[in-house]
C-alpha positions in Angstrom: 69.9 111.0 131.2 67.7 108.1 129.8 64.6 107.7 130.1 63.6 105.2 133.1 62.5 101.7 132.1 58.7 101.2 133.3 57.7 98.2 131.5 55.5 100.3 129.7 55.3 102.0 126.1 55.6 105.6 126.3 52.7 107.9 126.4 50.9 109.5 123.0 52.2 112.9 124.5 55.7 111.7 125.0 56.3 110.2 122.1 54.9 113.1 119.8 56.9 115.6 121.6 60.0 113.6 121.2 59.5 113.3 117.6 58.3 117.0 117.5 54.6 116.1 116.7 51.3 117.2 117.8 50.2 116.4 121.4 46.4 117.1 120.7 45.5 113.7 121.7 44.9 112.1 118.3 46.3 108.8 117.7 49.8 108.4 116.2 50.7 105.9 113.8 52.7 103.9 116.1 49.4 103.1 118.4 47.2 102.6 115.6 49.8 99.8 114.4 49.9 98.4 117.8 46.3 98.3 118.1 46.6 96.7 114.4 48.9 94.1 115.4 46.6 93.1 118.8 43.5 92.9 116.5 45.3 90.6 114.2 46.4 88.5 117.2 43.2 88.3 118.8 41.5 87.5 115.7 43.7 84.7 115.1 43.5 83.1 118.6 39.4 83.7 118.2 39.3 81.6 114.7 41.7 78.8 115.9 39.3 76.8 117.8 37.0 77.2 114.7 39.3 75.6 112.5 40.3 73.1 115.1 37.2 71.7 115.1 37.1 70.5 111.6 40.9 69.3 112.1 43.0 72.3 110.7 45.4 74.6 112.5 45.5 78.6 111.3 49.0 77.5 109.5 47.6 74.3 107.7 44.4 76.6 106.7 47.4 79.2 105.6 48.7 76.7 103.1 45.4 75.3 101.9 43.8 78.5 101.2 47.0 79.5 99.3 47.5 76.3 97.2 43.5 76.5 96.6 44.3 79.9 95.1 47.6 79.1 93.5 47.6 75.5 92.6 51.2 74.1 91.1 53.3 76.6 93.2 56.3 75.2 94.7 57.3 75.2 98.3 59.6 78.5 97.9 56.8 80.8 96.4 54.7 79.5 98.9 56.4 80.6 101.5 56.9 83.9 99.8 53.1 84.1 99.8 52.8 82.9 103.5 55.5 85.5 105.0 57.7 82.6 106.4 60.7 80.6 105.5 60.9 77.8 103.1 61.8 75.6 106.0 59.0 76.3 108.0 56.7 75.3 105.2 58.5 72.0 104.3 57.6 70.2 107.5 54.1 71.8 107.5 53.9 70.5 103.7 55.2 67.1 104.7 52.4 66.7 106.9 49.9 67.8 104.9 50.8 65.4 102.4 50.7 62.3 104.8 47.4 63.4 105.7 46.5 63.2 102.3 45.8 66.9 102.0 48.6 67.7 99.4 50.5 66.0 96.7 53.8 67.1 95.1 54.2 66.6 91.8 57.6 66.4 90.1 58.4 69.7 87.9 58.5 69.7 84.4 61.3 71.9 83.5 63.4 71.5 86.5 63.1 67.6 88.1 64.6 68.8 91.3 61.4 71.1 92.2 58.0 69.8 92.6 54.7 71.8 92.1 51.9 71.7 95.0 48.5 70.7 94.3 45.7 70.0 96.8 43.9 66.5 96.6 40.3 66.3 96.4 40.4 66.0 99.9 42.3 68.9 100.3 40.1 71.0 98.5 37.1 69.6 100.4 39.0 70.4 103.8 40.1 74.0 102.6 36.2 74.9 101.3 35.4 73.7 105.0 38.0 76.0 106.5 37.1 78.9 104.0 33.3 78.6 105.3 34.4 79.0 109.1 36.5 82.1 108.0 33.6 83.3 106.4 31.2 82.8 109.1 33.9 84.5 111.9 34.1 87.2 109.3 30.3 87.6 109.5 30.3 87.8 113.1 33.0 90.2 113.2 33.8 92.4 110.7 30.3 92.1 109.2 28.7 93.8 111.9 30.4 97.3 110.6 28.3 99.4 108.8 28.7 99.3 105.0 30.2 102.7 105.2 32.3 101.8 108.0 33.5 98.9 105.8 34.4 101.0 102.7 36.3 103.6 104.9 38.1 100.7 106.5 39.0 98.9 102.8 40.1 102.2 101.6 42.3 102.8 104.6 43.6 99.3 104.7 44.5 99.8 101.0 46.2 103.2 101.1 48.5 101.5 104.3 49.5 98.9 101.7 50.4 101.5 99.2 52.3 103.3 101.7 54.0 99.9 102.5 54.8 99.2 99.2 56.0 102.6 98.2 58.3 102.2 101.2 59.5 99.1 99.8 60.2 100.5 96.5 62.2 103.8 97.7 64.5 101.6 100.5 65.3 98.7 98.1 66.4 95.4 99.6 68.6 96.9 102.0 69.8 94.7 105.1 67.3 95.3 108.2 65.1 97.5 106.3 61.7 97.8 105.5 60.9 95.6 102.3 63.3 93.3 102.0 60.9 91.1 100.4 60.4 91.8 96.4 57.3 89.3 96.6 55.2 92.0 98.7 54.5 93.7 95.8 51.7 91.4 94.7 49.9 91.5 97.8 
């Protein structure tokens, strides 16, 4: 007989028991992951209005910051860095080009491809976006103690390494973790 659908996630005890894990009240990995996702969503929602005040959406800032750190990349590489499809990036780049923030330059080796660069106005807006981001981080994450920040930094690094290891061990099998080889550079 199947579990009744209540619209809620199963309790930690039920999940742990189903997996044969501990029911000692410690948070399990799934619960931590959900908290991480919710925090990411909340932080983006909180930072969005500050970026809009300087005329940027979060996706626009993501593009400007990626190009600030990697000038001359092509659209496909940008899409990989941002974990989105080429189609998602294409329209965004078109609008940023029209706004005078990004320019496309024809590739020297492949004339069909175009390298992407920030214009001087794009560089100024990217810098303003970084200032907004830094102020936001200082007012949120910056409230943690130096010791807590070091612990969090270590834990996130270990989680990233575990994800890389899972990617490498699973390969690029369809529907599995790690279907994108560009994750190694994150």
